[in-house]
C-alpha positions as CSV (number, residue, x, y, z in Angstrom):
1,M,90.8,99.6,115.7
2,S,94.5,99.6,118.0
3,R,96.0,102.9,118.6
4,D,99.1,101.6,118.0
5,R,99.1,99.5,115.1
6,L,101.6,99.2,112.6
7,R,100.7,102.2,109.7
8,T,101.3,102.1,106.3
9,S,101.5,105.4,104.2
10,T,102.5,105.8,100.1
11,S,103.7,108.8,98.5
12,P,100.9,110.0,95.5
13,D,103.0,108.6,92.7
14,G,103.3,105.4,94.5
15,R,107.3,105.0,94.9
16,L,107.9,105.9,98.5
17,I,105.7,103.6,101.3
18,A,106.4,104.4,105.1
19,Q,105.5,102.6,107.9
20,W,104.9,104.4,111.1
21,H,102.5,104.2,114.4
22,L,101.0,106.1,116.7
23,D,102.3,106.7,120.2
24,G,99.8,109.2,121.8
25,T,99.4,111.8,118.5
26,M,102.3,111.5,116.8
27,A,104.0,109.1,114.3
28,R,106.5,106.9,114.8
29,I,108.9,106.4,111.7
30,H,109.5,102.2,111.0
31,Q,111.4,102.3,107.8
32,V,110.1,104.0,104.3
33,H,110.9,101.7,101.1
34,N,111.9,103.5,98.0
35,E,110.6,101.2,95.2
36,D,112.7,102.9,92.4
37,D,115.9,103.0,94.3
38,A,117.1,98.5,94.0
39,E,120.5,99.4,95.9
40,R,119.5,101.6,98.6
41,G,115.8,100.7,98.9
42,L,115.2,100.7,102.0
43,T,116.2,102.4,104.8
44,A,114.6,101.5,108.3
45,F,115.3,103.1,112.1
46,D,116.5,102.1,114.7
47,A,113.3,100.0,116.6
48,A,114.4,101.4,120.1
49,N,114.6,104.9,118.8
50,L,112.5,106.1,116.3
51,P,112.1,108.8,115.1
52,D,108.9,111.4,114.7
53,L,108.1,113.2,111.8
54,V,109.5,116.4,112.7
55,K,113.2,114.6,112.9
56,A,112.1,112.0,110.3
57,R,112.3,115.4,108.1
58,E,114.5,116.8,109.2
59,T,117.2,113.8,108.4
60,H,115.2,112.4,105.2
61,P,113.9,115.7,103.1
62,E,114.3,113.5,100.1
63,Y,111.3,111.7,101.4
64,E,109.4,114.9,101.1
65,A,106.3,112.9,99.8
66,V,105.5,110.4,101.5
67,W,106.4,112.3,105.0
68,D,103.0,114.7,103.6
69,A,101.5,111.7,103.5
70,V,102.4,110.4,107.1
71,R,101.8,113.8,108.3
72,H,97.5,113.9,106.7
73,D,97.3,109.7,107.6
74,R,98.2,110.4,111.4
75,L,95.7,113.4,111.5
76,A,93.0,111.2,109.7
77,A,93.7,108.4,113.0
78,V,94.2,110.4,115.6
79,F,90.7,112.0,115.1
80,A,89.4,108.4,114.1
81,V,91.1,107.4,116.9
82,A,90.0,109.9,119.8
83,D,87.8,108.5,122.1
84,L,89.6,105.4,121.5
85,P,91.7,104.5,124.8
86,A,95.1,104.6,124.9
87,A,97.1,101.2,124.6
88,S,97.6,99.2,128.0
89,A,101.4,98.4,128.7
């Protein structure tokens, strides 16, 4: 298991899918896919300035269900990798 691998979280209804990675103990959000919105189905964030979960919640409150899933999965990931060394640069 890698500390900085890309992770996926899904809202309970399966409509929203977020891709993110751990940065220390913070979740950095890469993108959200909305299965219900064919026209604007993908919200991608600037790779040079990925928002943490708090900032993503502030800028896209409409994705609350998937942010809750990311929060849950982030906590599980932090505790699962707590004893692993940080990724080397």
